[in-house]
Each structure stands twice: as C-alpha cells, then as structure tokens.
C-alpha positions as CSV (number, residue, x, y, z in Angstrom):
1,M,43.9,31.4,96.6
2,N,45.6,28.1,97.1
3,A,49.4,28.2,97.2
4,F,49.7,26.6,93.8
5,L,47.6,29.1,91.9
6,L,49.1,32.0,90.0
7,T,47.0,34.5,88.0
8,I,47.5,36.9,85.1
9,L,45.3,39.9,85.0
10,L,43.0,40.5,82.0
11,I,44.2,44.0,81.1
12,P,45.0,45.6,77.8
13,G,48.5,44.8,76.7
14,A,49.1,42.0,79.1
15,D,51.6,39.4,78.1
16,P,50.0,36.3,76.4
17,I,49.7,33.2,78.6
18,P,53.1,31.5,78.1
19,R,51.9,28.1,76.8
20,D,50.3,26.6,73.8
21,K,47.5,29.0,72.9
22,E,45.1,26.3,71.8
23,L,45.5,24.2,75.0
24,V,45.0,27.3,77.1
25,E,41.9,28.5,75.2
26,A,40.4,25.0,75.4
27,W,40.9,24.7,79.1
28,L,39.5,28.3,79.6
29,K,36.4,27.1,77.9
30,V,36.1,24.3,80.4
31,S,36.7,26.8,83.2
32,L,34.0,29.1,81.9
33,Q,31.5,26.2,81.5
34,H,32.1,25.0,85.0
35,A,31.4,28.5,86.3
36,Q,28.3,28.9,84.1
37,D,26.9,25.7,85.5
38,Y,26.5,27.3,88.9
39,V,23.2,28.5,90.2
40,I,23.8,30.6,93.3
41,H,21.1,32.4,95.3
42,P,20.1,33.4,98.9
43,E,19.3,30.4,101.1
44,N,15.7,31.6,101.4
45,G,15.4,33.0,97.9
46,A,15.8,30.4,95.2
47,D,14.1,32.6,92.6
48,D,16.4,35.6,93.4
49,K,19.5,34.1,91.6
50,F,22.8,36.0,91.6
51,T,24.1,37.0,88.1
52,M,27.6,35.9,86.9
53,L,29.4,38.7,85.1
54,P,29.9,37.6,81.4
55,Q,33.7,38.4,81.5
56,A,36.2,36.9,84.0
57,V,37.8,39.4,86.3
58,F,41.1,37.3,86.0
59,R,42.4,34.4,84.0
60,H,45.4,32.5,85.2
61,S,48.1,30.2,84.1
62,Q,51.0,28.7,86.1
63,P,54.0,27.9,83.9
64,V,56.6,27.5,86.7
65,R,55.0,25.8,89.7
66,G,52.3,23.4,88.5
67,D,50.4,24.2,85.3
68,D,47.0,25.6,86.2
69,I,44.7,27.1,83.6
70,G,41.5,28.8,84.6
71,A,39.7,32.0,85.5
72,V,38.1,34.0,88.3
73,Y,34.5,35.1,88.1
74,L,32.2,37.4,90.0
75,W,28.5,37.0,90.8
76,V,26.4,40.0,91.8
77,D,23.0,40.5,93.3
78,R,20.1,42.5,91.8
79,D,21.6,45.8,93.0
80,K,24.9,44.8,91.3
81,R,26.7,44.4,94.7
82,P,29.3,41.7,94.8
83,A,27.8,38.5,96.1
84,V,30.3,35.7,95.3
85,L,33.9,35.6,94.0
86,G,35.0,32.2,92.6
87,T,37.6,30.5,90.4
88,T,37.5,27.3,88.4
89,F,40.9,26.0,87.2
90,A,42.5,22.8,86.0
91,F,45.9,21.3,86.6
92,T,47.6,18.2,85.2
93,V,47.2,14.9,87.1
94,Q,48.8,12.6,84.6
95,D,49.5,13.0,80.9
96,D,46.4,14.8,79.4
97,L,44.2,14.2,82.5
98,R,43.5,17.3,84.6
99,S,41.9,17.9,87.9
100,V,39.4,20.8,87.9
101,V,39.2,22.8,91.2
102,H,36.5,25.2,92.3
103,E,37.4,27.9,94.9
104,F,34.7,30.3,96.3
105,H,34.1,33.0,99.0
106,S,30.7,34.5,99.8
107,L,30.5,38.3,99.7
108,A,26.8,38.3,100.4
109,N,25.1,39.8,103.4
110,Q,23.0,36.7,104.0
111,P,23.2,32.9,103.9
112,I,23.6,31.5,100.4
113,E,23.4,28.2,98.5
114,A,25.3,27.2,95.3
115,H,24.0,24.5,93.1
116,W,26.3,23.0,90.5
117,R,24.8,20.9,87.7
118,S,21.5,20.6,89.6
119,K,23.2,19.4,92.9
120,L,23.7,21.5,96.1
121,H,27.5,21.9,96.0
122,W,28.3,24.6,98.6
123,R,26.5,26.8,101.1
124,S,27.6,29.7,103.3
125,P,25.3,29.6,106.4
126,I,26.4,33.2,107.5
127,A,27.0,36.5,105.8
128,G,30.3,36.4,104.0
129,L,31.6,39.8,105.1
130,K,31.7,41.8,108.4
131,W,31.6,45.5,107.7
132,Q,33.4,48.3,109.7
133,A,33.3,52.0,109.3
134,V,36.4,53.5,107.7
135,P,37.9,56.0,110.3
136,N,38.7,59.6,109.1
137,A,36.9,58.9,105.8
138,P,35.2,61.7,103.8
139,R,31.4,61.7,103.3
140,A,30.5,59.8,100.2
141,D,30.7,62.0,97.1
142,K,27.4,62.8,95.4
143,T,28.7,61.7,92.0
144,A,29.6,58.2,90.9
145,T,33.0,59.3,89.6
146,G,33.8,61.1,92.9
147,R,32.8,58.0,94.9
148,Q,34.9,55.7,92.8
149,R,37.9,58.1,93.3
150,Q,37.2,58.1,97.1
151,A,37.1,54.3,97.2
152,R,40.4,53.9,95.5
153,E,41.9,56.4,97.9
154,I,40.6,54.5,100.9
155,M,41.9,51.2,99.5
156,R,45.4,52.7,99.2
157,R,45.3,53.2,103.0
158,F,45.4,49.4,103.7
159,Q,48.4,47.1,103.8
160,A,48.2,43.3,104.0
161,E,50.4,40.2,104.5
162,S,50.0,36.4,104.5
163,I,51.7,33.8,106.6
164,D,52.3,30.5,104.9
165,H,52.2,27.0,106.5
166,K,55.9,27.2,107.4
167,G,55.5,30.6,109.1
168,G,57.0,32.6,106.2
169,R,55.5,36.1,105.8
170,W,54.7,37.7,102.5
171,E,53.8,41.3,102.0
172,L,50.8,41.5,99.7
173,R,50.3,44.0,96.9
174,L,47.0,45.8,96.3
175,L,46.0,45.9,92.6
176,A,46.3,49.3,91.1
177,K,42.7,49.2,89.9
178,P,39.6,47.6,91.5
179,I,38.4,44.4,89.9
180,Y,34.8,45.7,90.1
181,Q,33.0,49.0,90.8
182,F,29.3,49.7,91.1
183,D,26.7,52.4,91.8
184,I,23.1,52.0,92.8
185,E,20.5,54.5,91.4
186,P,18.4,55.2,93.2
187,P,20.4,54.4,96.3
188,T,19.0,51.9,98.9
189,T,21.1,51.1,102.0
190,V,24.2,51.4,99.8
191,I,25.0,54.0,97.1
192,G,28.1,52.4,95.6
193,G,31.4,50.7,96.1
194,S,34.5,48.9,94.8
195,L,36.0,45.4,95.1
196,S,39.7,44.7,94.9
197,V,42.3,42.1,95.9
198,F,45.7,41.9,97.6
199,C,48.1,39.6,95.8
200,Q,51.3,37.7,96.4
201,G,52.9,38.4,93.1
202,T,49.8,38.1,90.9
203,D,48.1,35.5,93.1
204,P,45.0,37.0,94.9
205,E,45.1,36.2,98.6
206,L,42.8,38.7,100.3
207,I,39.6,40.3,99.1
208,L,38.9,44.0,100.1
209,A,35.5,45.5,99.7
210,V,34.7,49.2,100.2
211,E,31.1,50.5,100.2
212,A,29.3,53.7,101.0
213,Q,26.5,52.5,103.3
214,K,23.6,54.5,104.7
215,L,24.0,55.5,108.3
216,N,21.9,58.2,110.0
217,D,20.5,59.6,106.8
218,E,23.9,59.9,105.1
219,F,26.2,57.5,103.3
220,V,29.4,56.6,105.2
221,W,32.3,54.6,103.9
222,H,32.7,51.0,105.2
223,Y,35.2,48.2,104.5
224,A,35.3,44.4,104.8
225,A,37.9,41.8,104.2
226,A,37.7,38.2,103.2
227,N,40.3,35.4,102.7
228,F,40.9,33.9,99.3
229,T,43.5,31.5,100.5
230,D,44.1,28.9,103.2
231,Y,47.1,30.9,104.5
232,A,46.8,33.1,107.6
233,L,46.3,36.8,106.7
234,K,46.7,40.2,108.4
235,L,45.2,43.5,107.2
236,R,46.4,46.9,108.4
237,L,44.7,50.3,108.0
238,D,47.0,53.3,108.2
239,D,49.6,50.8,109.6
240,K,47.3,49.6,112.4
241,E,46.2,46.0,112.4
242,V,42.3,45.8,111.9
243,W,41.6,42.3,110.7
244,T,43.2,38.8,110.8
245,A,42.3,35.4,109.5
246,K,43.8,32.1,110.8
247,E,44.9,29.3,108.6
248,L,41.9,27.4,107.6
249,S,40.6,24.3,105.8
250,A,37.9,25.0,103.2
251,S,34.5,23.6,103.9
252,Q,31.4,23.1,101.8
253,N,29.4,24.6,104.8
254,S,31.4,27.9,105.3
255,S,31.9,31.2,103.6
256,Y,35.1,30.0,102.0
257,W,35.3,26.7,100.1
258,A,37.8,25.0,97.7
259,E,37.8,21.5,96.3
260,S,38.9,19.4,93.4
261,V,35.6,18.6,91.8
262,T,36.3,16.6,88.6
263,Q,39.0,14.9,86.6
264,E,38.7,15.6,82.8
265,R,40.4,15.2,79.5
266,L,39.9,17.5,76.5
267,P,37.9,15.9,73.6
268,K,40.5,14.7,71.0
269,S,39.3,17.5,68.7
270,K,40.3,20.1,71.3
271,E,43.9,18.8,71.9
272,P,46.6,21.0,70.3
273,T,48.3,19.7,67.2
274,P,51.9,18.4,68.0
C-alpha cells in the first residue's frame, strides 16, 4: 500500500485500535460504505458482477505516522476466486476534515470495470495477474484440507522485499495465515487456492496468489504476484528471484490504482464526545 498506510489484522485477540473508539468506528463505517458503493464486473459482462465479501480482510489505523482509518476488502467472482483487492481509508487534512483514499488491484483473469456511485471510476484493461507454475510442487491434493495445507507450504517458500523511493530496502514478512482460501466443487479450470500478502511491519505491500490450475488433465500448482504499493518490489522463490515490479504511479486505466477520492467530515452526531 501507499507508504503512509499501516494496517492492523482483524484476528481474535488483536489489540484494539489505539485511538478514540467512537471516532474509529464512525470512520470504519465510512470506509465500508465507500467500498459497498462499488459495482465491479468484467469489462464485457456488466451483469456478471463480482461479490464483495461481507467482512473486511483487514482494518487499519495509523497512530504514529499520519492517522489513517479504514479497511481492506476483497471481491470474488462467481467461482469464489479472488477478483479485486481494495482498500478505502481516511486521513486528516485539517481539523475534522478527512481525505478518503481508494486503492485497488485487479486479480481477475480478464479486463474489468469498477463503477463507484454510478460513475466509471477505474478500469483494468488487462488481466491483473500473470501465472507461473510452481517448480517442484506436489500434485494438488484431492481434499480441500490437503490443498490448503499445500498452498500454505508453497507460500512459505517465497521471500520478498520492497525498495522505497530513496533506495532503502525492506525485507517483507509473509502473513502466517492466508487472508482468503477457496475451493471449487465441481472443479473447472481451477480446483482451489489461497491469497496472502507480504507486509512491511503490518502494511501489505505485495499480494501473493497460489492456485491449483488444470494442466493436461491434472491440477498443478501455480503462483502469481501483484503490487499493492507504489514502491519497487522483488519476489524470490527458494531464494531465486522470480518476479519484480518497478516503482509506479497508480492510474485509473491500469491493474493498480490509488487516488484521494473525496474530502469529508463526520455528521455532528457521529463525532466523539470530548
């Protein structure tokens, strides 16, 4: 994600967000509403809309550097495969005025369009991921539990780093658990897979997808990476570099996009009591 964004995982027993609870909850509702106002679908399939998962895969708060409040959401296709990962968050501009930022990356295998509040807001003219076979991977297990275990083991073979705008290098940390897992029954061209992220601290920087895809009448493990930051990135598999991404500027006509969309204040009734 952008350099000023820090996330806190939504996991049992996680520390509460270290700021006024009412303020945080109010802005999380704004974040959720912004996400729910999206309609995202394949470019040539307006009626085949992606489904946003009801629960955020992250929520975030930045008490040290800036003061962002928001959450990360996942949209999936009809087979429950990941289609879009996005975040909506707000940071203070002045006094009680906040700028609301949207940041997205396509994970779909085709061009997509995203309409926000009835207006075309972002489109990815190409597939969001480029898949490669995982070398020395086992055949996909016949059971969902076995495949999920295999996917976690494959993900642990990867290492990643980011390079900031000043040339500083940061070794990234793979989350212990995937943020999303899925299985398809009956299987089509894919039988199942997992989605995870590499983080700088707790800030997601690189998206890692692993799927068991059909190849020559059997399901073979594949992987794909995507940036969730404007920093340069490097991904290694078994300590061998296999993927890189240059520094980039987000665009409303590319697979990755980030932009400050609105400036808002909470209704007076939503502001915390002094």
